N, CA and C atoms as an extended XYZ file, in Angstrom:
255
Properties=species:S:1:pos:R:3:atomname:S:1:resname:S:1:resid:I:1 pbc="F F F"
N       -13.857      -17.230      -24.897 N   MET     1
C       -12.986      -16.241      -24.305 CA  MET     1
C       -13.854      -15.141      -23.688 C   MET     1
N       -13.344      -14.538      -22.642 N   HIS     2
C       -14.091      -13.525      -21.906 CA  HIS     2
C       -13.954      -12.143      -22.551 C   HIS     2
N       -14.947      -11.290      -22.329 N   ALA     3
C       -14.922       -9.927      -22.877 CA  ALA     3
C       -13.851       -9.081      -22.184 C   ALA     3
N       -13.669       -9.312      -20.893 N   TYR     4
C       -12.642       -8.580      -20.145 CA  TYR     4
C       -12.276       -9.365      -18.897 C   TYR     4
N       -11.216       -8.927      -18.251 N   TYR     5
C       -10.710       -9.572      -17.045 CA  TYR     5
C       -10.666       -8.520      -15.944 C   TYR     5
N       -10.975       -8.921      -14.737 N   ILE     6
C       -10.994       -7.996      -13.605 CA  ILE     6
C        -9.759       -8.224      -12.744 C   ILE     6
N        -9.061       -7.135      -12.459 N   VAL     7
C        -7.908       -7.161      -11.567 CA  VAL     7
C        -8.281       -6.358      -10.338 C   VAL     7
N        -8.159       -6.970       -9.167 N   LYS     8
C        -8.431       -6.281       -7.904 CA  LYS     8
C        -7.133       -6.197       -7.112 C   LYS     8
N        -6.825       -5.007       -6.669 N   ILE     9
C        -5.619       -4.771       -5.877 CA  ILE     9
C        -6.045       -4.122       -4.575 C   ILE     9
N        -5.553       -4.655       -3.480 N   GLU    10
C        -5.871       -4.110       -2.167 CA  GLU    10
C        -4.555       -3.857       -1.430 C   GLU    10
N        -4.387       -2.632       -0.976 N   VAL    11
C        -3.177       -2.235       -0.254 CA  VAL    11
C        -3.601       -1.793        1.134 C   VAL    11
N        -3.004       -2.393        2.162 N   PHE    12
C        -3.384       -2.014        3.512 CA  PHE    12
C        -2.192       -2.078        4.452 C   PHE    12
N        -2.299       -1.338        5.540 N   ALA    13
C        -1.228       -1.279        6.529 CA  ALA    13
C        -1.112       -2.617        7.245 C   ALA    13
N         0.095       -2.981        7.577 N   ASP    14
C         0.353       -4.199        8.343 CA  ASP    14
C        -0.347       -4.076        9.695 C   ASP    14
N        -1.238       -5.007       10.033 N   PRO    15
C        -2.004       -4.872       11.279 CA  PRO    15
C        -1.208       -5.172       12.552 C   PRO    15
N        -0.016       -5.742       12.426 N   SER    16
C         0.760       -6.030       13.637 CA  SER    16
C         1.327       -4.731       14.201 C   SER    16
N         1.376       -4.652       15.501 N   LEU    17
C         1.863       -3.447       16.172 CA  LEU    17
C         3.384       -3.398       16.144 C   LEU    17
N         3.961       -2.211       15.954 N   PRO    18
C         5.418       -2.100       15.994 CA  PRO    18
C         5.913       -2.320       17.418 C   PRO    18
N         7.134       -2.807       17.532 N   SER    19
C         7.691       -2.997       18.867 CA  SER    19
C         7.970       -1.629       19.490 C   SER    19
N         7.787       -1.541       20.780 N   ILE    20
C         7.992       -0.283       21.502 CA  ILE    20
C         8.757       -0.588       22.782 C   ILE    20
N         9.734        0.246       23.069 N   THR    21
C        10.536        0.044       24.273 CA  THR    21
C         9.837        0.678       25.477 C   THR    21
N        10.245        0.268       26.652 N   THR    22
C         9.685        0.833       27.877 CA  THR    22
C         9.941        2.334       27.931 C   THR    22
N        11.121        2.748       27.481 N   GLU    23
C        11.468        4.177       27.467 CA  GLU    23
C        10.501        4.956       26.564 C   GLU    23
N        10.214        4.412       25.392 N   GLU    24
C         9.274        5.071       24.474 CA  GLU    24
C         7.874        5.128       25.077 C   GLU    24
N         7.494        4.081       25.777 N   LEU    25
C         6.186        4.034       26.411 CA  LEU    25
C         6.060        5.115       27.478 C   LEU    25
N         7.089        5.274       28.310 N   HIS    26
C         7.066        6.302       29.354 CA  HIS    26
C         7.099        7.709       28.759 C   HIS    26
N         7.883        7.866       27.685 N   ARG    27
C         7.960        9.175       27.041 CA  ARG    27
C         6.615        9.541       26.429 C   ARG    27
N         5.907        8.572       25.883 N   ALA    28
C         4.598        8.821       25.282 CA  ALA    28
C         3.591        9.264       26.327 C   ALA    28
N         3.792        8.839       27.579 N   ASP    29
C         2.884        9.234       28.644 CA  ASP    29
C         2.903       10.740       28.884 C   ASP    29
N         3.997       11.401       28.503 N   SER    30
C         4.107       12.837       28.745 CA  SER    30
C         3.153       13.638       27.858 C   SER    30
N         2.708       13.042       26.784 N   GLY    31
C         1.809       13.746       25.876 CA  GLY    31
C         2.542       14.493       24.778 C   GLY    31
N         3.848       14.640       24.906 N   GLU    32
C         4.622       15.367       23.899 CA  GLU    32
C         4.607       14.639       22.556 C   GLU    32
N         4.816       13.326       22.587 N   ASP    33
C         4.793       12.553       21.348 CA  ASP    33
C         3.408       12.567       20.719 C   ASP    33
N         2.384       12.527       21.559 N   MET    34
C         1.012       12.546       21.037 CA  MET    34
C         0.732       13.876       20.349 C   MET    34
N         1.205       14.961       20.924 N   ALA    35
C         1.012       16.283       20.316 CA  ALA    35
C         1.725       16.357       18.965 C   ALA    35
N         2.928       15.777       18.877 N   LYS    36
C         3.670       15.754       17.612 CA  LYS    36
C         2.920       14.932       16.574 C   LYS    36
N         2.391       13.791       16.998 N   LEU    37
C         1.651       12.930       16.082 CA  LEU    37
C         0.399       13.639       15.555 C   LEU    37
N        -0.324       14.297       16.425 N   ILE    38
C        -1.527       15.026       16.013 CA  ILE    38
C        -1.169       16.151       15.053 C   ILE    38
N        -0.089       16.860       15.331 N   ALA    39
C         0.349       17.933       14.438 CA  ALA    39
C         0.717       17.377       13.064 C   ALA    39
N         1.371       16.225       13.037 N   GLU    40
C         1.738       15.591       11.768 CA  GLU    40
C         0.492       15.147       10.996 C   GLU    40
N        -0.453       14.559       11.703 N   LEU    41
C        -1.667       14.073       11.052 CA  LEU    41
C        -2.529       15.215       10.524 C   LEU    41
N        -2.465       16.361       11.146 N   ASN    42
C        -3.237       17.523       10.698 CA  ASN    42
C        -2.777       18.047        9.342 C   ASN    42
N        -1.610       17.600        8.875 N   GLN    43
C        -1.097       18.034        7.575 CA  GLN    43
C        -1.749       17.270        6.421 C   GLN    43
N        -2.470       16.195        6.734 N   TYR    44
C        -3.079       15.348        5.724 CA  TYR    44
C        -4.576       15.622        5.595 C   TYR    44
N        -5.100       15.372        4.402 N   THR    45
C        -6.549       15.428        4.209 CA  THR    45
C        -7.146       14.110        4.717 C   THR    45
N        -8.452       14.076        4.869 N   THR    46
C        -9.127       12.855        5.305 CA  THR    46
C        -8.852       11.716        4.332 C   THR    46
N        -8.895       12.000        3.034 N   GLU    47
C        -8.642       10.963        2.023 CA  GLU    47
C        -7.208       10.449        2.116 C   GLU    47
N        -6.248       11.340        2.319 N   GLU    48
C        -4.849       10.913        2.448 CA  GLU    48
C        -4.655       10.016        3.673 C   GLU    48
N        -5.314       10.351        4.762 N   LEU    49
C        -5.218        9.522        5.973 CA  LEU    49
C        -5.815        8.140        5.727 C   LEU    49
N        -6.936        8.088        5.023 N   GLN    50
C        -7.541        6.791        4.711 CA  GLN    50
C        -6.620        5.965        3.821 C   GLN    50
N        -5.978        6.614        2.862 N   ASP    51
C        -5.063        5.906        1.960 CA  ASP    51
C        -3.838        5.361        2.694 C   ASP    51
N        -3.458        5.983        3.807 N   LEU    52
C        -2.343        5.475        4.601 CA  LEU    52
C        -2.683        4.129        5.238 C   LEU    52
N        -3.965        3.848        5.398 N   VAL    53
C        -4.414        2.635        6.070 CA  VAL    53
C        -4.916        1.586        5.079 C   VAL    53
N        -5.699        2.018        4.087 N   HIS    54
C        -6.312        1.046        3.176 CA  HIS    54
C        -6.693        1.700        1.856 C   HIS    54
N        -6.422        1.000        0.766 N   LYS    55
C        -6.814        1.481       -0.566 CA  LYS    55
C        -7.119        0.268       -1.437 C   LYS    55
N        -8.213        0.346       -2.176 N   ARG    56
C        -8.626       -0.753       -3.043 CA  ARG    56
C        -8.794       -0.221       -4.462 C   ARG    56
N        -8.300       -0.993       -5.430 N   PHE    57
C        -8.402       -0.645       -6.847 CA  PHE    57
C        -9.060       -1.802       -7.578 C   PHE    57
N        -9.780       -1.479       -8.648 N   GLU    58
C       -10.334       -2.512       -9.510 CA  GLU    58
C       -10.209       -2.030      -10.943 C   GLU    58
N        -9.648       -2.900      -11.795 N   TYR    59
C        -9.443       -2.563      -13.200 CA  TYR    59
C       -10.038       -3.658      -14.071 C   TYR    59
N       -10.557       -3.267      -15.227 N   ARG    60
C       -11.037       -4.212      -16.228 CA  ARG    60
C       -10.040       -4.175      -17.391 C   ARG    60
N        -9.533       -5.344      -17.727 N   LEU    61
C        -8.508       -5.448      -18.761 CA  LEU    61
C        -9.003       -6.272      -19.939 C   LEU    61
N        -8.583       -5.874      -21.130 N   CYS    62
C        -8.830       -6.698      -22.310 CA  CYS    62
C        -7.863       -7.890      -22.257 C   CYS    62
N        -8.040       -8.850      -23.145 N   ARG    63
C        -7.206      -10.060      -23.134 CA  ARG    63
C        -5.731       -9.721      -23.326 C   ARG    63
N        -5.408       -8.841      -24.253 N   ALA    64
C        -4.005       -8.483      -24.500 CA  ALA    64
C        -3.376       -7.847      -23.257 C   ALA    64
N        -4.107       -6.951      -22.607 N   CYS    65
C        -3.595       -6.292      -21.397 CA  CYS    65
C        -3.507       -7.280      -20.230 C   CYS    65
N        -4.452       -8.226      -20.174 N   GLN    66
C        -4.430       -9.241      -19.125 CA  GLN    66
C        -3.165      -10.084      -19.249 C   GLN    66
N        -2.798      -10.468      -20.460 N   LEU    67
C        -1.581      -11.253      -20.669 CA  LEU    67
C        -0.338      -10.470      -20.246 C   LEU    67
N        -0.291       -9.180      -20.597 N   LYS    68
C         0.841       -8.337      -20.194 CA  LYS    68
C         0.899       -8.187      -18.677 C   LYS    68
N        -0.259       -8.009      -18.047 N   PHE    69
C        -0.314       -7.853      -16.599 CA  PHE    69
C         0.158       -9.117      -15.889 C   PHE    69
N        -0.308      -10.271      -16.339 N   ILE    70
C         0.080      -11.538      -15.732 CA  ILE    70
C         1.597      -11.740      -15.831 C   ILE    70
N         2.174      -11.382      -16.969 N   ALA    71
C         3.603      -11.559      -17.190 CA  ALA    71
C         4.452      -10.611      -16.344 C   ALA    71
N         3.924       -9.430      -16.033 N   ASN    72
C         4.712       -8.434      -15.304 CA  ASN    72
C         3.751       -7.506      -14.553 C   ASN    72
N         3.191       -7.949      -13.420 N   PRO    73
C         2.148       -7.192      -12.716 CA  PRO    73
C         2.528       -5.762      -12.324 C   PRO    73
N         3.780       -5.530      -11.988 N   LEU    74
C         4.182       -4.185      -11.565 CA  LEU    74
C         4.724       -3.334      -12.716 C   LEU    74
N         4.869       -3.926      -13.881 N   GLY    75
C         5.358       -3.173      -15.029 CA  GLY    75
C         6.798       -2.736      -14.897 C   GLY    75
N         7.565       -3.462      -14.091 N   LEU    76
C         8.963       -3.111      -13.874 CA  LEU    76
C         9.844       -3.711      -14.954 C   LEU    76
N        10.967       -3.068      -15.242 N   PRO    77
C        11.903       -3.653      -16.227 CA  PRO    77
C        12.397       -5.015      -15.730 C   PRO    77
N        12.544       -5.942      -16.642 N   ARG    78
C        13.047       -7.266      -16.265 CA  ARG    78
C        14.559       -7.227      -16.105 C   ARG    78
N        15.048       -7.998      -15.123 N   ALA    79
C        16.490       -8.127      -14.934 CA  ALA    79
C        17.092       -8.974      -16.040 C   ALA    79
N        16.312       -9.927      -16.548 N   GLU    80
C        16.764      -10.808      -17.612 CA  GLU    80
C        15.689      -10.843      -18.701 C   GLU    80
N        16.075      -11.251      -19.877 N   LEU    81
C        15.112      -11.345      -20.967 CA  LEU    81
C        14.141      -12.493      -20.727 C   LEU    81
N        12.890      -12.372      -21.190 N   PRO    82
C        11.945      -13.477      -21.028 CA  PRO    82
C        12.512      -14.771      -21.591 C   PRO    82
N        12.257      -15.858      -20.868 N   GLY    83
C        12.745      -17.161      -21.309 CA  GLY    83
C        14.157      -17.458      -20.854 C   GLY    83
N        14.823      -16.484      -20.224 N   GLN    84
C        16.206      -16.698      -19.756 CA  GLN    84
C        16.295      -16.626      -18.236 C   GLN    84
N        15.150      -16.641      -17.545 N   ASN    85
C        15.157      -16.550      -16.074 CA  ASN    85
C        15.663      -17.821      -15.459 C   ASN    85
């Protein structure tokens, strides 16, 4: 048996571009939307902006915690009792 188990979690923004209408594209050309976006982004720290795009976690678990994690990775309440799914 192993001394510990490693759990790696990676959260990142969907790389596909959102759909945009021709009207939105023309409106963005005015620079008004860009100014709003810059003002919104200025409210965040550099770390917060990075977390909006990508975040990686790594945890070391003992065997008991590894079993609990495997059974319920998000730690959410079960809709049904174990064995009755």
